[in-house]
C-alpha positions in Angstrom: -12.5 8.2 -14.1 -10.8 10.0 -17.0 -7.8 7.7 -16.4 -9.9 4.6 -16.5 -11.4 5.7 -19.8 -8.0 6.3 -21.2 -6.9 2.9 -20.0 -9.8 1.0 -21.6 -9.2 2.7 -24.9 -5.8 1.0 -25.1 -5.4 -2.4 -26.8 -4.6 -4.4 -24.9 5.1 -25.8 -3.4 5.0 -27.8 -0.4 1.5 -28.1 1.2 0.6 -27.6 4.8 -1.3 -30.6 6.1 -3.9 -28.5 7.9 -4.6 -26.5 4.7 -4.9 -29.7 2.7 -7.6 -31.0 5.0 -9.4 -27.7 4.8 -9.3 -27.7 1.0 -10.7 -31.2 0.7 -13.4 -30.4 3.3 -14.5 -27.4 1.2 -14.6 -29.5 -2.0 -16.6 -32.5 -1.0 -20.0 -32.9 0.8 -19.8 -33.9 4.4 -21.8 -33.6 7.6 -19.6 -30.8 9.1 -19.8 -27.1 8.6 -18.6 -27.1 5.0 -21.2 -28.5 2.6 -19.9 -27.2 -0.8 -20.6 -29.6 -3.6 -22.4 -29.2 -6.9 -22.0 -32.3 -8.9 -18.8 -32.1 -11.0 -18.2 -28.4 -10.1 -15.4 -27.6 -7.6 -14.9 -23.9 -6.8 -11.4 -22.8 -7.6 -9.1 -21.2 -5.0 -11.9 -21.4 -2.4 -9.5 -21.1 0.5 -7.8 -18.1 -1.0 -11.1 -16.4 -1.9 -12.3 -16.8 1.6 -9.1 -15.4 3.1 -8.7 -12.4 0.7 -12.3 -11.3 0.6 -11.7 -10.7 4.3 -15.4 -11.4 4.9 -17.1 -9.3 7.6 -20.0 -11.1 9.2 -22.5 -8.2 8.6 -21.0 -7.2 5.2 -22.4 -6.8 1.8 -20.8 -9.0 -0.9 -21.3 -9.7 -4.6 -20.6 -13.0 -6.4 -20.9 -11.7 -9.9 -20.3 -15.2 -11.5 -22.4 -17.5 -9.5 -21.9 -20.7 -11.5 -23.0 -23.5 -9.1 -22.6 -21.5 -6.0 -19.4 -23.0 -4.4 -17.9 -19.6 -3.6 -21.4 -18.1 -2.8 -22.0 -20.8 -0.2 -18.7 -20.2 1.4 -19.4 -16.5 1.7 -22.8 -17.2 3.2 -21.2 -19.5 5.8 -19.2 -16.5 6.9 -22.1 -14.0 7.1 -24.4 -13.4 10.0 -28.2 -13.0 9.5 -27.6 -9.3 8.8 -25.1 -10.0 5.9 -26.1 -9.6 2.3 -24.9 -11.6 -0.8 -25.8 -10.5 -4.3 -25.4 -13.3 -6.8 -25.4 -12.8 -10.6 -25.1 -15.1 -13.6 -25.8 -15.0 -17.3 -26.6 -18.7 -17.4 -30.3 -19.5 -16.9 -29.3 -23.0 -15.5 -27.1 -21.3 -12.9 -29.9 -19.0 -11.9 -32.3 -21.9 -11.6 -29.8 -23.6 -9.4 -29.4 -20.4 -7.3 -33.2 -20.2 -6.7 -33.4 -23.8 -5.7 -30.6 -23.5 -3.3 -31.1 -20.0 -1.8 -34.7 -19.0 -2.5 -35.5 -19.2 1.2 -32.4 -17.3 2.4 -33.3 -13.7 2.9 -29.6 -12.6 2.8 -29.4 -13.6 -0.9 -30.4 -11.4 -3.8 -30.4 -13.2 -7.2 -30.1 -11.5 -10.6 -30.1 -13.1 -14.0 -28.0 -11.4 -16.7 -24.6 -10.0 -17.4 -22.5 -8.5 -14.7 -22.4 -5.3 -16.8 -25.7 -4.5 -15.0 -23.9 -4.7 -11.6 -24.0 -1.0 -10.8 -27.7 -0.7 -11.7 -28.7 -3.7 -9.6 -26.6 -2.6 -6.6 -28.2 0.9 -6.8 -31.6 -0.7 -7.0 -30.9 -2.5 -3.7 -29.5 0.7 -2.1 -26.0 -0.7 -1.6 -24.0 1.5 -4.0 -20.7 2.6 -2.4 -21.4 0.2 0.5 -20.2 -3.2 -0.9 -17.5 -4.9 1.1 -16.3 -7.3 -1.6 -16.8 -8.3 -5.2 -15.8 -11.7 -6.7 -15.4 -12.3 -10.4 -14.6 -15.9 -11.3 -14.2 -15.5 -15.1 -14.6 -17.9 -17.9 -16.6 -21.1 -18.5 -17.8 -23.2 -15.6 -17.4 -27.0 -15.2 -21.1 -27.7 -15.7 -21.1 -25.7 -18.9 -18.1 -27.7 -20.2 -19.5 -31.0 -19.1 -22.9 -30.5 -20.8 -22.3 -31.3 -24.5 -25.6 -29.5 -25.4 -24.1 -26.2 -24.4 -21.4 -26.4 -27.1 -18.4 -25.2 -25.1 -16.3 -28.4 -25.2 -14.2 -29.8 -28.1 -13.9 -33.1 -26.2 -17.5 -34.1 -26.7 -19.9 -33.6 -29.7 -22.8 -31.3 -29.3 -24.6 -28.3 -30.9 -22.1 -25.5 -31.8 -23.7 -22.9 -29.5 -21.3 -21.5 -26.8 -23.7 -18.8 -25.5 -23.5 -18.4 -21.7 -27.0 -16.9 -21.8 -29.1 -19.2 -24.1 -32.1 -16.9 -23.9 -30.4 -14.2 -26.0 -27.8 -13.6 -28.8 -26.5 -15.7 -31.6 -24.9 -19.1 -31.5 -21.4 -19.7 -32.9 -23.0 -21.9 -35.6 -25.3 -19.2 -36.7 -22.5 -16.6 -36.7 -20.3 -18.8 -38.8 -22.9 -18.8 -41.6 -21.9 -15.3 -42.6 -18.4 -15.0 -41.2 -15.5 -14.0 -43.5 -11.9 -15.2 -43.4 -10.8 -11.7 -42.4 -13.3 -11.4 -39.5 -12.6 -14.9 -38.3 -8.8 -14.4 -38.5 -9.0 -11.3 -36.4 -11.1 -13.0 -33.8 -8.8 -16.0 -33.5 -5.8 -13.7 -33.2 -7.3 -11.2 -30.7 -9.2 -13.6 -28.4 -7.3 -16.9 -29.0 -3.8 -15.6 -29.6 -3.7 -18.3 -32.3 -0.6 -18.1 -34.5 -2.2 -20.1 -37.3 -5.3 -17.9 -37.2 -5.5 -17.3 -41.0 -5.0 -20.9 -41.9 -7.7 -22.0 -39.5 -10.1 -19.3 -40.5 -9.7 -20.2 -44.2 -10.4 -23.9 -43.4 -13.5 -23.0 -41.4 -15.0 -20.6 -44.0 -14.2 -23.0 -46.8 -15.9 -25.9 -45.0 -18.9 -23.7 -44.1 -19.5 -22.9 -47.8 -19.7 -26.6 -48.5 -21.7 -27.7 -45.4 -23.0 -25.9 -42.4 -20.8 -26.4 -39.3 -23.3 -27.3 -36.7 -21.5 -29.4 -34.1 -18.5 -29.0 -31.8 -16.9 -32.1 -33.3 -17.2 -30.8 -36.8 -15.4 -27.6 -35.8 -12.7 -29.4 -33.7 -12.0 -31.7 -36.6 -11.6 -28.8 -39.1 -9.2 -27.0 -36.8 -7.2 -30.2 -36.1 -6.8 -30.9 -39.8 -5.8 -27.3 -40.6 -2.9 -27.1 -38.1 0.6 -28.1 -39.3 1.5 -29.7 -36.0 0.1 -30.3 -32.5 1.3 -28.7 -29.3 2.2 -31.0 -26.5 -0.5 -31.3 -23.8 -2.9 -29.0 -25.7 -5.8 -29.9 -27.9 -5.5 -28.2 -31.4 -8.9 -26.6 -31.1 -8.3 -25.1 -27.6 -7.5 -21.5 -28.8 -10.2 -21.5 -31.5 -12.9 -22.5 -29.1 -11.7 -20.0 -26.5 -11.7 -17.2 -29.1 -15.2 -18.0 -30.4 -16.6 -18.3 -26.9 -15.1 -15.0 -25.8 -16.3 -13.3 -29.0 -19.9 -14.6 -29.0 -20.3 -13.7 -25.3 -18.5 -10.3 -25.5 -16.5 -11.4 -22.6 -13.6 -8.9 -22.9 -15.8 -5.9 -23.4 -18.0 -6.9 -20.5 -15.0 -7.6 -18.2 -13.6 -4.1 -19.0 -17.1 -2.7 -18.3 -17.6 -4.3 -14.9 -14.1 -3.6 -13.7 -14.8 0.1 -14.2 -18.0 -0.2 -12.2 -16.4 -1.8 -9.2 -14.4 1.3 -8.3 -17.4 3.2 -7.0 -19.5 0.3 -5.9 -17.0 -0.8 -3.3 -16.8 1.0 0.1 -13.5 2.1 1.6 -11.8 -1.2 2.8 -13.8 -3.2 0.2 -12.0 -5.7 -1.9 -12.0 -6.7 -5.6 -11.1 -10.4 -6.1 -10.8 -11.7 -9.6 -10.0 -15.2 -10.8 -8.9 -15.5 -14.5 -8.0 -18.6 -16.5 -6.1 -17.3 -19.5 -3.5 -14.7 -20.3 -5.9 -12.4 -22.2 -8.2 -11.9 -19.2 -5.4 -11.8 -16.7 -3.5 -9.1 -18.5 -6.6 -6.9 -18.5 -7.2 -7.5 -14.7 -3.5 -7.0 -14.0 -3.2 -3.7 -15.9 -6.5 -2.4 -14.4 -5.3 -3.1 -10.8 -2.0 -1.5 -11.6 -3.8 1.6 -12.8 -6.0 1.7 -9.7 -3.0 1.3 -7.4 -0.5 3.5 -9.2 -2.7 6.0 -11.0 -1.7 8.0 -14.0 2.0 7.1 -13.5 1.2 3.7 -15.0 -0.1 5.3 -18.3 2.7 7.9 -18.6 5.5 5.5 -17.4 6.9 8.0 -14.9 8.2 7.5 -11.4 5.7 7.9 -8.6 6.7 10.6 -6.1 4.9 10.7 -2.8 1.1 10.0 -2.6 -0.8 10.2 -5.9 -4.1 11.9 -5.6 -5.8 9.5 -8.1 -4.7 6.3 -6.3 -7.7 4.9 -4.5 -6.7 1.2 -4.2 -3.8 -0.9 -2.9 -2.7 -4.2 -4.3 -3.2 -7.1 -1.9 -1.5 -9.8 -4.0 -1.5 -12.4 -6.7 -2.2 -16.1 -5.9 -2.2 -19.4 -7.7 -3.6 -22.9 -6.8 -1.5 -25.3 -4.8 -0.3 -28.5 -6.3 -2.8 -30.3 -4.0 -5.7 -28.3 -5.4 -4.6 -29.0 -9.0 -4.4 -32.7 -8.2 -7.9 -32.6 -6.8 -9.2 -30.3 -9.5 -7.1 -30.2 -12.7 -9.2 -27.4 -14.2 -7.7 -25.1 -11.5 -4.2 -25.4 -13.0 -4.3 -22.2 -15.0 -6.2 -20.1 -12.5 -4.7 -16.8 -11.2 -6.3 -14.8 -8.4 -5.7 -11.1 -8.1 -6.8 -8.9 -5.2 -7.1 -5.1 -4.7 -8.4 -3.1 -1.8 -10.1 0.3 -1.9 -8.3 2.7 0.4 -10.1 6.0 -0.3 
């Protein structure tokens, strides 16, 4: 675990017809075995998650980002009556949906809160070191984006909130009341990788001094006006909204935290499956998995000779959505799935 601590102190084609039918069957409600549909929500990379979780019928699994349960339902369809699925979500609406859908399913254990509590909850259930698979589907969900009242979307006006857990913490609007140009610039650079961070931060803080920024439309308009030009196929406020959402929800710190926990929660043969949607998250996941699968050699940039004593995982692979899935669900286009398996 010393190596993990050292790591986290660093800054950081053609489509098969059968597969096409399977993908569509998983994404729409029908009378067959697959019944996964939750309004506008379509689970991303469902086929790949099913395949690379390598689900055992009597296994113990964790969906640490439940959302609207698309992945969870698929996992349950692969479990016997003896299987266990632990579902977690920060969002009270997601947890309400989970209880409505799975309250009578004895295989399902539901927890409201951040996945940083994963180890504690797994210990509480007596499954520490026995879990066969952990799924992290990072970022904001379609229902959160589609609900203007949640304040995640720059495409529709709503309160400037962006909290995934609306029962705790500070909204973006509230935080902006006291934010400085320096603080905001740092956040836009670090979490949004925004090249015009200082220009945007100055515009936001100047406007906030004149009039409180309380809606998503107000913020999006300020950012749009501040930028010298627009990128093709990208809304000007994309990076700003991403950065503020990540900051207000502590997403990066919490991701680093839960990744560390997965090492000892999983059993030998257990798999860690992570879906990310932007380069910042994916770099963290990629480097973490390289560390797990190459050990200290990754940090010291030295050749690996023979078996390394601190290597406890092997890489299974990296996967992206097919063109078919992107056509059906455009929000899947930036998704990257990475998989690692515990070997000792």
